[in-house]
C-alpha positions as CSV (number, residue, x, y, z in Angstrom):
1,M,195.3,11.5,-91.0
2,A,193.5,9.3,-87.8
3,K,191.2,10.5,-85.8
4,K,190.4,9.6,-81.6
5,G,189.9,6.5,-81.1
6,Q,190.0,5.2,-84.5
7,T,190.2,1.9,-85.1
8,F,192.7,0.2,-87.4
9,H,191.5,-3.4,-89.5
10,T,194.6,-6.0,-90.9
11,Y,194.1,-7.7,-93.3
12,S,196.0,-11.1,-94.4
13,F,198.3,-12.4,-97.1
14,E,195.4,-13.8,-98.6
15,T,192.7,-11.6,-98.8
16,K,194.9,-8.9,-100.2
17,K,195.7,-11.4,-103.4
18,K,192.3,-12.4,-103.7
19,A,190.9,-9.1,-102.9
20,V,193.0,-8.0,-106.0
21,A,192.5,-10.7,-108.1
22,M,188.4,-10.3,-108.3
23,R,189.6,-6.5,-109.1
24,L,191.9,-7.5,-111.8
25,A,188.6,-10.0,-112.7
26,G,186.7,-6.4,-113.1
27,K,184.8,-6.5,-109.8
28,T,184.1,-3.1,-108.7
29,K,185.9,-2.5,-105.7
30,K,182.4,-1.7,-104.0
31,E,181.5,-5.6,-105.4
32,V,185.3,-7.0,-103.6
33,A,185.2,-4.8,-100.3
34,S,181.3,-6.6,-99.5
35,A,182.7,-9.3,-100.6
36,L,185.6,-10.1,-98.7
37,Q,184.2,-7.1,-95.6
38,I,186.9,-4.9,-96.2
39,S,185.6,-1.6,-94.5
40,D,188.3,1.1,-96.1
41,I,187.3,0.8,-100.2
42,G,190.8,3.5,-100.4
43,R,192.7,0.2,-99.1
44,L,192.0,-1.8,-102.7
45,K,193.9,1.1,-104.4
46,V,196.8,1.3,-102.3
47,W,196.7,-2.6,-102.6
48,M,196.3,-2.4,-106.4
49,R,199.3,-0.4,-107.1
50,K,202.0,-2.5,-104.7
51,F,200.9,-5.2,-106.7
52,R,201.1,-3.3,-110.1
53,E,204.5,-2.3,-108.7
54,H,205.8,-4.9,-106.7
55,G,203.8,-7.8,-108.0
56,E,202.6,-10.5,-104.8
57,E,205.2,-9.0,-102.6
58,G,204.1,-5.8,-102.7
59,L,200.8,-7.3,-100.8
60,I,202.7,-8.3,-97.6
61,D,203.4,-6.4,-94.3
62,R,206.7,-5.8,-93.8
63,R,206.5,-3.1,-91.2
64,R,206.7,-5.7,-88.1
65,K,209.5,-7.0,-89.3
66,L,211.0,-3.5,-89.8
67,L,209.8,-3.1,-85.9
68,E,211.2,-6.1,-84.4
69,S,214.2,-5.4,-86.8
70,T,215.0,-2.0,-85.1
71,D,214.7,-3.3,-81.5
72,H,217.2,-5.7,-82.0
73,K,219.7,-3.1,-83.5
74,R,218.5,-0.9,-80.6
75,L,219.2,-3.8,-77.9
76,T,222.2,-4.9,-79.1
77,E,224.0,-1.5,-79.3
78,E,222.6,-1.3,-75.8
79,E,224.7,-3.9,-74.7
């Protein structure tokens, strides 16, 4: 759960891809996080799971598109 005042970092698709490649090459989570300046080591575990389940497509953040489509749907319903 987010704490008051906590800031969230977003990472590019390329950074996620590099992190997964480094993990698959045998680097530890700590080494990868340090090399790519990832503040939350737990993120690597999530990215690895998404990569195993969906390939590179799983690393794409789709939340923004979901929010935009929801807003568009709501706006068209109001008209």
